[in-house]
Biopython code that builds the backbone (N, CA, C, O; Angstrom):
import numpy as np
from Bio.PDB.StructureBuilder import StructureBuilder

atoms = [
    (1, "MET", "N", (-113.399, -21.422, -9.736)),
    (1, "MET", "CA", (-112.294, -22.289, -9.368)),
    (1, "MET", "C", (-112.380, -23.525, -10.275)),
    (1, "MET", "O", (-113.436, -24.148, -10.388)),
    (2, "ASP", "N", (-111.256, -23.871, -10.916)),
    (2, "ASP", "CA", (-111.306, -25.042, -11.793)),
    (2, "ASP", "C", (-111.401, -26.321, -10.963)),
    (2, "ASP", "O", (-111.082, -26.328, -9.775)),
    (3, "GLU", "N", (-111.837, -27.384, -11.594)),
    (3, "GLU", "CA", (-112.148, -28.634, -10.908)),
    (3, "GLU", "C", (-110.923, -29.245, -10.215)),
    (3, "GLU", "O", (-111.033, -29.776, -9.110)),
    (4, "THR", "N", (-109.764, -29.168, -10.864)),
    (4, "THR", "CA", (-108.548, -29.738, -10.267)),
    (4, "THR", "C", (-108.187, -29.009, -8.981)),
    (4, "THR", "O", (-107.891, -29.639, -7.965)),
    (5, "LEU", "N", (-108.213, -27.681, -9.026)),
    (5, "LEU", "CA", (-107.902, -26.892, -7.834)),
    (5, "LEU", "C", (-108.913, -27.165, -6.729)),
    (5, "LEU", "O", (-108.540, -27.308, -5.565)),
    (6, "LYS", "N", (-110.188, -27.239, -7.087)),
    (6, "LYS", "CA", (-111.233, -27.515, -6.098)),
    (6, "LYS", "C", (-110.997, -28.866, -5.420)),
    (6, "LYS", "O", (-111.116, -28.978, -4.200)),
    (7, "ASN", "N", (-110.666, -29.881, -6.202)),
    (7, "ASN", "CA", (-110.416, -31.204, -5.625)),
    (7, "ASN", "C", (-109.202, -31.187, -4.699)),
    (7, "ASN", "O", (-109.230, -31.788, -3.625)),
    (8, "GLN", "N", (-108.145, -30.506, -5.111)),
    (8, "GLN", "CA", (-106.956, -30.410, -4.265)),
    (8, "GLN", "C", (-107.274, -29.673, -2.971)),
    (8, "GLN", "O", (-106.838, -30.078, -1.894)),
    (9, "PHE", "N", (-108.042, -28.581, -3.084)),
    (9, "PHE", "CA", (-108.425, -27.805, -1.907)),
    (9, "PHE", "C", (-109.283, -28.642, -0.967)),
    (9, "PHE", "O", (-109.060, -28.635, 0.244)),
    (10, "ASP", "N", (-110.256, -29.360, -1.508)),
    (10, "ASP", "CA", (-111.115, -30.215, -0.688)),
    (10, "ASP", "C", (-110.301, -31.267, 0.068)),
    (10, "ASP", "O", (-110.561, -31.529, 1.242)),
    (11, "CYS", "N", (-109.321, -31.868, -0.604)),
    (11, "CYS", "CA", (-108.485, -32.884, 0.043)),
    (11, "CYS", "C", (-107.664, -32.288, 1.185)),
    (11, "CYS", "O", (-107.562, -32.884, 2.257)),
    (12, "LEU", "N", (-107.087, -31.126, 0.957)),
    (12, "LEU", "CA", (-106.316, -30.479, 2.020)),
    (12, "LEU", "C", (-107.208, -30.073, 3.188)),
    (12, "LEU", "O", (-106.824, -30.224, 4.347)),
    (13, "CYS", "N", (-108.381, -29.567, 2.889)),
    (13, "CYS", "CA", (-109.314, -29.205, 3.963)),
    (13, "CYS", "C", (-109.636, -30.420, 4.819)),
    (13, "CYS", "O", (-109.724, -30.320, 6.043)),
    (14, "GLN", "N", (-109.811, -31.566, 4.174)),
    (14, "GLN", "CA", (-110.059, -32.796, 4.930)),
    (14, "GLN", "C", (-108.873, -33.125, 5.826)),
    (14, "GLN", "O", (-109.054, -33.571, 6.959)),
    (15, "ASP", "N", (-107.632, -32.902, 5.314)),
    (15, "ASP", "CA", (-106.440, -33.104, 6.148)),
    (15, "ASP", "C", (-106.489, -32.226, 7.386)),
    (15, "ASP", "O", (-106.016, -32.624, 8.450)),
    (16, "PHE", "N", (-107.065, -31.021, 7.254)),
    (16, "PHE", "CA", (-107.155, -30.088, 8.377)),
    (16, "PHE", "C", (-108.372, -30.358, 9.258)),
    (16, "PHE", "O", (-108.557, -29.700, 10.281)),
    (17, "GLY", "N", (-109.204, -31.327, 8.861)),
    (17, "GLY", "CA", (-110.362, -31.688, 9.667)),
    (17, "GLY", "C", (-111.574, -30.809, 9.447)),
    (17, "GLY", "O", (-112.393, -30.646, 10.352)),
    (18, "MET", "N", (-111.704, -30.236, 8.251)),
    (18, "MET", "CA", (-112.856, -29.379, 7.960)),
    (18, "MET", "C", (-113.218, -29.496, 6.490)),
    (18, "MET", "O", (-112.465, -30.056, 5.694)),
    (19, "ASN", "N", (-114.377, -28.962, 6.143)),
    (19, "ASN", "CA", (-114.733, -28.930, 4.725)),
    (19, "ASN", "C", (-114.322, -27.584, 4.135)),
    (19, "ASN", "O", (-113.914, -26.678, 4.862)),
    (20, "ALA", "N", (-114.431, -27.460, 2.819)),
    (20, "ALA", "CA", (-113.976, -26.251, 2.131)),
    (20, "ALA", "C", (-114.732, -25.014, 2.594)),
    (20, "ALA", "O", (-114.129, -23.954, 2.769)),
    (21, "SER", "N", (-116.030, -25.129, 2.794)),
    (21, "SER", "CA", (-116.837, -23.989, 3.228)),
    (21, "SER", "C", (-116.377, -23.478, 4.590)),
    (21, "SER", "O", (-116.261, -22.270, 4.794)),
    (22, "THR", "N", (-116.121, -24.377, 5.506)),
    (22, "THR", "CA", (-115.652, -23.992, 6.830)),
    (22, "THR", "C", (-114.281, -23.318, 6.735)),
    (22, "THR", "O", (-114.035, -22.310, 7.396)),
    (23, "ALA", "N", (-113.397, -23.874, 5.914)),
    (23, "ALA", "CA", (-112.058, -23.299, 5.754)),
    (23, "ALA", "C", (-112.138, -21.874, 5.218)),
    (23, "ALA", "O", (-111.424, -20.991, 5.696)),
    (24, "ILE", "N", (-112.990, -21.645, 4.241)),
    (24, "ILE", "CA", (-113.135, -20.300, 3.672)),
    (24, "ILE", "C", (-113.714, -19.337, 4.698)),
    (24, "ILE", "O", (-113.280, -18.187, 4.778)),
    (25, "ASN", "N", (-114.686, -19.788, 5.482)),
    (25, "ASN", "CA", (-115.259, -18.936, 6.533)),
    (25, "ASN", "C", (-114.235, -18.604, 7.611)),
    (25, "ASN", "O", (-114.171, -17.463, 8.068)),
    (26, "VAL", "N", (-113.437, -19.580, 8.023)),
    (26, "VAL", "CA", (-112.395, -19.348, 9.018)),
    (26, "VAL", "C", (-111.411, -18.307, 8.482)),
    (26, "VAL", "O", (-111.040, -17.365, 9.182)),
    (27, "PHE", "N", (-111.002, -18.494, 7.241)),
    (27, "PHE", "CA", (-110.065, -17.564, 6.615)),
    (27, "PHE", "C", (-110.655, -16.155, 6.548)),
    (27, "PHE", "O", (-109.995, -15.197, 6.951)),
    (28, "ALA", "N", (-111.881, -16.011, 6.050)),
    (28, "ALA", "CA", (-112.502, -14.693, 5.888)),
    (28, "ALA", "C", (-112.672, -13.980, 7.226)),
    (28, "ALA", "O", (-112.403, -12.783, 7.324)),
    (29, "ARG", "N", (-113.111, -14.692, 8.247)),
    (29, "ARG", "CA", (-113.287, -14.062, 9.561)),
    (29, "ARG", "C", (-111.955, -13.582, 10.133)),
    (29, "ARG", "O", (-111.872, -12.495, 10.704)),
    (30, "ALA", "N", (-110.911, -14.403, 9.974)),
    (30, "ALA", "CA", (-109.590, -14.012, 10.484)),
    (30, "ALA", "C", (-109.038, -12.804, 9.727)),
    (30, "ALA", "O", (-108.456, -11.905, 10.334)),
    (31, "VAL", "N", (-109.216, -12.781, 8.423)),
    (31, "VAL", "CA", (-108.738, -11.649, 7.623)),
    (31, "VAL", "C", (-109.439, -10.369, 8.053)),
    (31, "VAL", "O", (-108.790, -9.339, 8.236)),
    (32, "VAL", "N", (-110.748, -10.421, 8.214)),
    (32, "VAL", "CA", (-111.510, -9.240, 8.626)),
    (32, "VAL", "C", (-111.105, -8.804, 10.033)),
    (32, "VAL", "O", (-110.901, -7.616, 10.282)),
    (33, "ARG", "N", (-110.990, -9.751, 10.939)),
    (33, "ARG", "CA", (-110.660, -9.427, 12.325)),
    (33, "ARG", "C", (-109.261, -8.818, 12.448)),
    (33, "ARG", "O", (-109.067, -7.841, 13.171)),
    (34, "GLN", "N", (-108.290, -9.398, 11.741)),
    (34, "GLN", "CA", (-106.907, -8.959, 11.889)),
    (34, "GLN", "C", (-106.447, -7.992, 10.802)),
    (34, "GLN", "O", (-105.365, -7.412, 10.895)),
    (35, "ARG", "N", (-107.268, -7.826, 9.782)),
    (35, "ARG", "CA", (-106.988, -6.919, 8.672)),
    (35, "ARG", "C", (-105.677, -7.270, 7.965)),
    (35, "ARG", "O", (-104.934, -6.396, 7.519)),
    (36, "ARG", "N", (-105.417, -8.574, 7.878)),
    (36, "ARG", "CA", (-104.245, -9.109, 7.178)),
    (36, "ARG", "C", (-104.453, -10.602, 6.973)),
    (36, "ARG", "O", (-105.378, -11.191, 7.531)),
    (37, "ILE", "N", (-103.585, -11.209, 6.167)),
    (37, "ILE", "CA", (-103.604, -12.661, 6.056)),
    (37, "ILE", "C", (-102.912, -13.173, 7.322)),
    (37, "ILE", "O", (-101.695, -13.040, 7.456)),
    (38, "PRO", "N", (-103.675, -13.755, 8.252)),
    (38, "PRO", "CA", (-103.166, -13.948, 9.602)),
    (38, "PRO", "C", (-102.473, -15.272, 9.898)),
    (38, "PRO", "O", (-101.930, -15.446, 10.989)),
    (39, "PHE", "N", (-102.479, -16.197, 8.965)),
    (39, "PHE", "CA", (-101.939, -17.498, 9.316)),
    (39, "PHE", "C", (-101.532, -18.272, 8.076)),
    (39, "PHE", "O", (-101.879, -17.917, 6.950)),
    (40, "GLU", "N", (-100.793, -19.331, 8.316)),
    (40, "GLU", "CA", (-100.385, -20.219, 7.242)),
    (40, "GLU", "C", (-100.893, -21.611, 7.546)),
    (40, "GLU", "O", (-100.711, -22.114, 8.655)),
    (41, "LEU", "N", (-101.516, -22.225, 6.588)),
    (41, "LEU", "CA", (-101.956, -23.608, 6.725)),
    (41, "LEU", "C", (-101.037, -24.479, 5.895)),
    (41, "LEU", "O", (-100.630, -24.100, 4.797)),
    (42, "SER", "N", (-100.718, -25.632, 6.417)),
    (42, "SER", "CA", (-99.921, -26.557, 5.628)),
    (42, "SER", "C", (-100.369, -27.980, 5.930)),
    (42, "SER", "O", (-100.896, -28.280, 7.001)),
    (43, "SER", "N", (-100.148, -28.816, 4.977)),
    (43, "SER", "CA", (-100.509, -30.218, 5.127)),
    (43, "SER", "C", (-99.375, -30.955, 5.816)),
    (43, "SER", "O", (-98.207, -30.605, 5.647)),
    (44, "SER", "N", (-99.714, -31.963, 6.583)),
    (44, "SER", "CA", (-98.684, -32.750, 7.237)),
    (44, "SER", "C", (-97.941, -33.632, 6.242)),
    (44, "SER", "O", (-96.883, -34.174, 6.561)),
    (45, "GLU", "N", (-98.486, -33.777, 5.049)),
    (45, "GLU", "CA", (-97.853, -34.584, 4.019)),
    (45, "GLU", "C", (-97.157, -33.671, 3.016)),
    (45, "GLU", "O", (-97.805, -32.923, 2.285)),
    (46, "ALA", "N", (-95.844, -33.743, 2.993)),
    (46, "ALA", "CA", (-95.079, -32.930, 2.055)),
    (46, "ALA", "C", (-94.660, -33.786, 0.868)),
    (46, "ALA", "O", (-94.409, -34.983, 1.009)),
    (47, "ASP", "N", (-94.591, -33.173, -0.277)),
    (47, "ASP", "CA", (-94.133, -33.870, -1.468)),
    (47, "ASP", "C", (-92.616, -33.795, -1.536)),
    (47, "ASP", "O", (-92.055, -33.045, -2.334)),
    (48, "ILE", "N", (-91.965, -34.574, -0.696)),
    (48, "ILE", "CA", (-90.514, -34.589, -0.656)),
    (48, "ILE", "C", (-90.035, -35.785, -1.469)),
    (48, "ILE", "O", (-90.432, -36.925, -1.230)),
    (49, "THR", "N", (-89.182, -35.498, -2.423)),
    (49, "THR", "CA", (-88.620, -36.564, -3.245)),
    (49, "THR", "C", (-87.113, -36.586, -3.060)),
    (49, "THR", "O", (-86.512, -35.599, -2.636)),
    (50, "ARG", "N", (-86.525, -37.696, -3.375)),
    (50, "ARG", "CA", (-85.064, -37.794, -3.307)),
    (50, "ARG", "C", (-84.429, -36.766, -4.236)),
    (50, "ARG", "O", (-83.461, -36.099, -3.872)),
    (51, "GLU", "N", (-84.988, -36.647, -5.441)),
    (51, "GLU", "CA", (-84.462, -35.693, -6.414)),
    (51, "GLU", "C", (-84.531, -34.263, -5.874)),
    (51, "GLU", "O", (-83.579, -33.496, -6.016)),
    (52, "GLY", "N", (-85.656, -33.910, -5.258)),
    (52, "GLY", "CA", (-85.808, -32.568, -4.691)),
    (52, "GLY", "C", (-84.852, -32.323, -3.544)),
    (52, "GLY", "O", (-84.307, -31.227, -3.411)),
    (53, "ALA", "N", (-84.639, -33.341, -2.705)),
    (53, "ALA", "CA", (-83.726, -33.197, -1.574)),
    (53, "ALA", "C", (-82.287, -33.033, -2.059)),
    (53, "ALA", "O", (-81.537, -32.217, -1.522)),
    (54, "VAL", "N", (-81.905, -33.806, -3.069)),
    (54, "VAL", "CA", (-80.550, -33.696, -3.615)),
    (54, "VAL", "C", (-80.352, -32.315, -4.231)),
    (54, "VAL", "O", (-79.301, -31.699, -4.053)),
    (55, "GLN", "N", (-81.362, -31.826, -4.958)),
    (55, "GLN", "CA", (-81.266, -30.497, -5.569)),
    (55, "GLN", "C", (-81.137, -29.411, -4.488)),
    (55, "GLN", "O", (-80.349, -28.477, -4.637)),
    (56, "ALA", "N", (-81.907, -29.536, -3.411)),
    (56, "ALA", "CA", (-81.824, -28.568, -2.317)),
    (56, "ALA", "C", (-80.433, -28.599, -1.677)),
    (56, "ALA", "O", (-79.877, -27.552, -1.348)),
    (57, "PHE", "N", (-79.875, -29.798, -1.501)),
    (57, "PHE", "CA", (-78.539, -29.931, -0.933)),
    (57, "PHE", "C", (-77.509, -29.241, -1.822)),
    (57, "PHE", "O", (-76.652, -28.508, -1.328)),
    (58, "HIS", "N", (-77.589, -29.474, -3.131)),
    (58, "HIS", "CA", (-76.641, -28.849, -4.052)),
    (58, "HIS", "C", (-76.787, -27.328, -4.061)),
    (58, "HIS", "O", (-75.790, -26.610, -4.143)),
    (59, "THR", "N", (-78.009, -26.842, -3.977)),
    (59, "THR", "CA", (-78.246, -25.403, -3.929)),
    (59, "THR", "C", (-77.609, -24.801, -2.675)),
    (59, "THR", "O", (-76.969, -23.752, -2.742)),
    (60, "LEU", "N", (-77.788, -25.464, -1.540)),
    (60, "LEU", "CA", (-77.190, -24.982, -0.291)),
    (60, "LEU", "C", (-75.664, -25.033, -0.349)),
    (60, "LEU", "O", (-74.989, -24.153, 0.187)),
    (61, "ARG", "N", (-75.127, -26.059, -0.997)),
    (61, "ARG", "CA", (-73.672, -26.158, -1.126)),
    (61, "ARG", "C", (-73.119, -24.990, -1.942)),
    (61, "ARG", "O", (-72.096, -24.410, -1.576)),
    (62, "VAL", "N", (-73.783, -24.641, -3.038)),
    (62, "VAL", "CA", (-73.364, -23.510, -3.864)),
    (62, "VAL", "C", (-73.446, -22.215, -3.066)),
    (62, "VAL", "O", (-72.544, -21.381, -3.136)),
    (63, "GLN", "N", (-74.529, -22.046, -2.307)),
    (63, "GLN", "CA", (-74.675, -20.840, -1.482)),
    (63, "GLN", "C", (-73.562, -20.766, -0.440)),
    (63, "GLN", "O", (-73.031, -19.686, -0.181)),
    (64, "ALA", "N", (-73.203, -21.897, 0.157)),
    (64, "ALA", "CA", (-72.124, -21.917, 1.153)),
    (64, "ALA", "C", (-70.804, -21.532, 0.505)),
    (64, "ALA", "O", (-70.027, -20.770, 1.081)),
    (65, "GLU", "N", (-70.546, -22.048, -0.677)),
    (65, "GLU", "CA", (-69.320, -21.692, -1.388)),
    (65, "GLU", "C", (-69.298, -20.204, -1.740)),
    (65, "GLU", "O", (-68.275, -19.538, -1.580)),
    (66, "ASN", "N", (-70.425, -19.691, -2.217)),
    (66, "ASN", "CA", (-70.518, -18.268, -2.583)),
    (66, "ASN", "C", (-70.338, -17.356, -1.373)),
    (66, "ASN", "O", (-69.842, -16.237, -1.506)),
    (67, "ASN", "N", (-70.740, -17.833, -0.191)),
    (67, "ASN", "CA", (-70.641, -17.028, 1.025)),
    (67, "ASN", "C", (-69.357, -17.285, 1.806)),
    (67, "ASN", "O", (-69.152, -16.730, 2.886)),
    (68, "GLY", "N", (-68.493, -18.134, 1.246)),
    (68, "GLY", "CA", (-67.208, -18.394, 1.892)),
    (68, "GLY", "C", (-67.291, -19.213, 3.160)),
    (68, "GLY", "O", (-66.420, -19.096, 4.022)),
    (69, "VAL", "N", (-68.309, -20.038, 3.298)),
    (69, "VAL", "CA", (-68.451, -20.838, 4.512)),
    (69, "VAL", "C", (-68.496, -22.340, 4.226)),
    (69, "VAL", "O", (-68.892, -23.125, 5.088)),
    (70, "ALA", "N", (-68.096, -22.734, 3.033)),
    (70, "ALA", "CA", (-68.175, -24.145, 2.646)),
    (70, "ALA", "C", (-67.215, -25.025, 3.434)),
    (70, "ALA", "O", (-67.430, -26.232, 3.549)),
    (71, "ASP", "N", (-66.159, -24.431, 3.977)),
    (71, "ASP", "CA", (-65.161, -25.238, 4.686)),
    (71, "ASP", "C", (-65.365, -25.243, 6.198)),
    (71, "ASP", "O", (-64.481, -25.684, 6.932)),
    (72, "MET", "N", (-66.507, -24.765, 6.676)),
    (72, "MET", "CA", (-66.764, -24.734, 8.118)),
    (72, "MET", "C", (-66.961, -26.150, 8.645)),
    (72, "MET", "O", (-67.604, -26.981, 8.003)),
    (73, "SER", "N", (-66.399, -26.413, 9.822)),
    (73, "SER", "CA", (-66.615, -27.704, 10.479)),
    (73, "SER", "C", (-67.959, -27.664, 11.216)),
    (73, "SER", "O", (-68.572, -26.605, 11.354)),
    (74, "LEU", "N", (-68.397, -28.813, 11.678)),
    (74, "LEU", "CA", (-69.632, -28.863, 12.453)),
    (74, "LEU", "C", (-69.504, -28.032, 13.725)),
    (74, "LEU", "O", (-70.455, -27.362, 14.127)),
    (75, "ASP", "N", (-68.331, -28.070, 14.359)),
    (75, "ASP", "CA", (-68.108, -27.241, 15.554)),
    (75, "ASP", "C", (-68.219, -25.756, 15.223)),
    (75, "ASP", "O", (-68.803, -24.986, 15.985)),
    (76, "ASP", "N", (-67.645, -25.350, 14.064)),
    (76, "ASP", "CA", (-67.731, -23.948, 13.630)),
    (76, "ASP", "C", (-69.190, -23.543, 13.409)),
    (76, "ASP", "O", (-69.613, -22.456, 13.803)),
    (77, "ILE", "N", (-69.937, -24.421, 12.783)),
    (77, "ILE", "CA", (-71.358, -24.139, 12.504)),
    (77, "ILE", "C", (-72.123, -23.992, 13.808)),
    (77, "ILE", "O", (-72.909, -23.057, 13.965)),
    (78, "ASN", "N", (-71.900, -24.907, 14.746)),
    (78, "ASN", "CA", (-72.596, -24.830, 16.035)),
    (78, "ASN", "C", (-72.236, -23.565, 16.798)),
    (78, "ASN", "O", (-73.101, -22.956, 17.429)),
    (79, "LYS", "N", (-70.966, -23.161, 16.749)),
    (79, "LYS", "CA", (-70.557, -21.904, 17.404)),
    (79, "LYS", "C", (-71.264, -20.711, 16.775)),
    (79, "LYS", "O", (-71.714, -19.804, 17.475)),
    (80, "GLU", "N", (-71.358, -20.719, 15.441)),
    (80, "GLU", "CA", (-72.033, -19.637, 14.730)),
    (80, "GLU", "C", (-73.506, -19.572, 15.125)),
    (80, "GLU", "O", (-74.053, -18.487, 15.327)),
    (81, "ILE", "N", (-74.138, -20.725, 15.233)),
    (81, "ILE", "CA", (-75.549, -20.773, 15.622)),
    (81, "ILE", "C", (-75.757, -20.180, 17.006)),
    (81, "ILE", "O", (-76.713, -19.439, 17.232)),
    (82, "HIS", "N", (-74.869, -20.503, 17.925)),
    (82, "HIS", "CA", (-75.018, -20.037, 19.302)),
    (82, "HIS", "C", (-74.687, -18.560, 19.462)),
    (82, "HIS", "O", (-75.045, -17.964, 20.478)),
    (83, "LEU", "N", (-74.018, -17.957, 18.495)),
    (83, "LEU", "CA", (-73.717, -16.530, 18.548)),
    (83, "LEU", "C", (-74.912, -15.683, 18.145)),
    (83, "LEU", "O", (-74.985, -14.506, 18.500)),
    (84, "THR", "N", (-75.844, -16.265, 17.411)),
    (84, "THR", "CA", (-76.985, -15.472, 16.926)),
    (84, "THR", "C", (-78.141, -15.544, 17.861)),
    (84, "THR", "O", (-79.181, -14.936, 17.605)),
]
sb = StructureBuilder()
sb.init_structure("model")
sb.init_model(0)
sb.init_chain("A")
sb.init_seg("    ")
for serial, (resi, resn, name, xyz) in enumerate(atoms, 1):
    if name == "N":
        sb.init_residue(resn, " ", resi, " ")
    sb.init_atom(name, np.array(xyz, "f"), 0.0, 1.0, " ", f" {name:<3s}", serial, name[0])
structure = sb.get_structure()
């Protein structure tokens, strides 16, 4: 494992309240027990930027236009949500 990745991993493990060795042991035991990758870990700190949020908004707008739902009102959206 290169030094940069190791440092990033160590920092995230600290966010989860454990050291890297404990995290790897927890992961290995769960994989063996469940015979699959059994869980997702994420940090409470996300790298959200204004630029990224604007890009995500524009991407969703294009998808809405492509799917023919760009002109839906908030009431229409809420009705659609409650139908599923």
